[in-house]
C-alpha positions, 0 to 999 in steps of 0.5 A: 060124490068126489072121486078118490083118485083122478086116474079113472077120470083121466082114462075116461077123458083120454078114451073120449078123445080117442073116440072124437079125434080120429087117428086117420091123419096120424096113420097117414103121415107116419105110413113110410111105405106110401110115397110122400106125394100120395101121403101129403095129398091124402093127408091134406084132404083129410085135414081140409074136411076136419078144418072147414067142418069147424071153421065154416060155421064159426066164421059165420057166427062171428061175421054175422055178429060183426055185421050187427055192430057194423051196420049201426055204423053204416046207418049212422054214417048216412046221417053225416060225418060228425055222426060217423066220427062219433059212432066210430069213436064210441064203437071202436074207442069205447065199446071194444074196451068192454068187448075185449075184456069180456071176450078175454075173461069168458074165454076161460069157459072155453078151456074149462068146458072143453076139458070137462066135456071131454072127460065126461063131467057134463054137469060141470059145464053148466056150473062153469057157465054160471060162474063165468056169467057171475064174474062177467056181470060183476065186471060190467059194473065198473065198466058202466061207470066208464061208459057214464063218464065217457065224455070227460074221459074222451076229452081228457084223452085229447079228443075234440069236444064236439065228437066226444059229446056226440060219441057219449050220447051213442055210448049211453045207449050201449050200456045195456050191451055191456051185460049182454056181453057178460051173458053172451060170451060164457054161453057161446063158449059153453056151446062151442065146447060141445061143438054146437055152433049151427044153432048160434049161427041161425040165431045170429042171422035172425038177430041181424034181420031184426036189427037191420029193420029196427035200426032203420026205423029208429034212425030214419023214421023215429029219428032217435039219432045216436042214442036210439041207434045205441039202444037198438044195438044193445037190444040186438045183442040181448036178443042173441043172448035170450035165444041161445039161452032158450036153446040151451034150456030146451035142447036135447043136446044140452040135457046133460050139460045144463041141469039148472041153476046151482048154488055151486056156481058161487063157490070157487069164484076166487080161483075162477077169477084168477083163471079168467083174468089170465085168459083175458090178458092175451086177448085184451092186449091185442084188442086194445092195440087197435082201440088206441090207434083210433084214439090217437087218430083223434089227436091228428089235425082235421080229426073228423076225416082222419077218424072217418077214413081210418074207421072205414078201413078198420071196419072192413079189416074187422069184417075180414078179420072175422074170417081169420077168428073162425080159423083161429077157433078151428086151429085151437080146436084141432091142435089141442085135440091132436095133442091130447090124442097123442098125435104130434104129426097130425098136430104139426100138419094141422098147423100148416094146413090152417095157416095156409088156408087162412092166408090164401083167403086173406090174400084174395080179400087184399086183392079185392080191396085194392081193386075197389079202393076208390069206392069202398067208403061209399058203403059208409058215407057219401063224402068224397073227401073221406073216399079219397082218404080211404083210397090213400089208406087202402094199400095199408089195409091190404097188407094188414089183411094179409098179416091178419090172415096168419097172426090170428091163426098162430094165436089159435095155435098158441092157445091149443098149445097153452102158450097164452103167457108167452103170447101176452109178453110178445103182444106187450113187446110188439104192440105197446113198445113197438107199434103204438109209439111208432104210430104216434111218432110217424102220425103226429111228430112226422105229420103222416097222419093216418098213414103214419098211425097205420104204419105203426100198427103194421110194424107191431103186427108184422113183428108179432107174426114173425115171432109166432112163425118162428116159435111154431116152426121151432116147436117140438110137437112130441114135447108138446104131446108130453106137456098136454098129458102133464097138464091134463093130469094136473088139472084133473088133480085140481078139479078133484080138490075142487069137487071135494070142497064143493061136496063139503060146502053142500053137506055142511 
């Protein structure tokens, strides 16, 4: 039955938040009787415990999922430089297009399910999961057309014909993966909104073991080549989807939130699509930025070596980036929870601790890259020419790792505060007005090759990081608490109207 007033539901949501989000950190920070240094030490211990409880399992999930895709590239790289270039172009130039779009649209579930779970509207989580899956599957149809015609598209974009042809064979095997994405991201956000992360980590580990065994057999024993490698990668993602859904259906932890398939999932799709599209903008602009730079690398002289060296560095960067993505998720949860609970000092302190934690880890990773710069590429390919090219790009990779230790965390803070639209504008300016043109100008016009392309990427990322740092530093956290309360009230009013419409549809 629809509620006649949003106030009881609003009170229920606040009560749930106050139970889940401890006021200990806020009390420590506001205790003026205790010396500052003692308060700082106590608050840091509390925040680090909360932070790593969220970040650690999230990092494991993202790392394992990334290794699934990266391992395919490693296996194919040992077939030859052409195969490595083809998989790099297909993986980073085509697959990332679908990944960014699907992940962005699926991120709407994170907000909606999180709010519904906090408000004890458990039955709505399953509905949101199904609605998102329906929309993402529909989105997968035009993406399939792009995959089918990827060869002429790549050639039209200026990629060499031999690399484009080989990449197309690999991409054909990735078509089932599109629809695995369509199911996986809503399921992943559905589970994360309930703080259910460990099962996904175990499932990802099982999928990785199966994937490594099947890919080795398909590529080296059965000699299925690039098409077989793509099909095995698609199968592994579907394995993750199936196992996660089995967990949802059979687990007692999801008994309240998953109540079976419902016709309600087909109502309100228009409004849900608008919200999903808005959520996709920020993530897509960032994900596609790196894809465009890889495509630009294919326009350079000797594109095979350029693509190989750039893709090796991009893969390493992406692997370390998964750690930052875990901190991104933790930052979003910590900030949004503290704001919703009315804890401005705790929210601000959480931002400082999560940013410094991610930054320190990124610096360590950058040092490791510089120490092993001459041998990094041998994990992907045996070519000495590629190894030398990767060694030259390593300083650029190290700088990127450090920036990526800060920027994704600040993006998570932006999501927690509801600044997605602002960050989208920042991404357009920094990436597409500054970064990409600078990369093209330096890499092609001034003949700096991969170094020039990467310099443009660093310029865009550095500018974006500075803007987000300044915005976060200037934030009035008390005002953000008030905005969170206003946003919650507005959302509950909208949700009440949706519930009434759904009930009316079901009774008619």
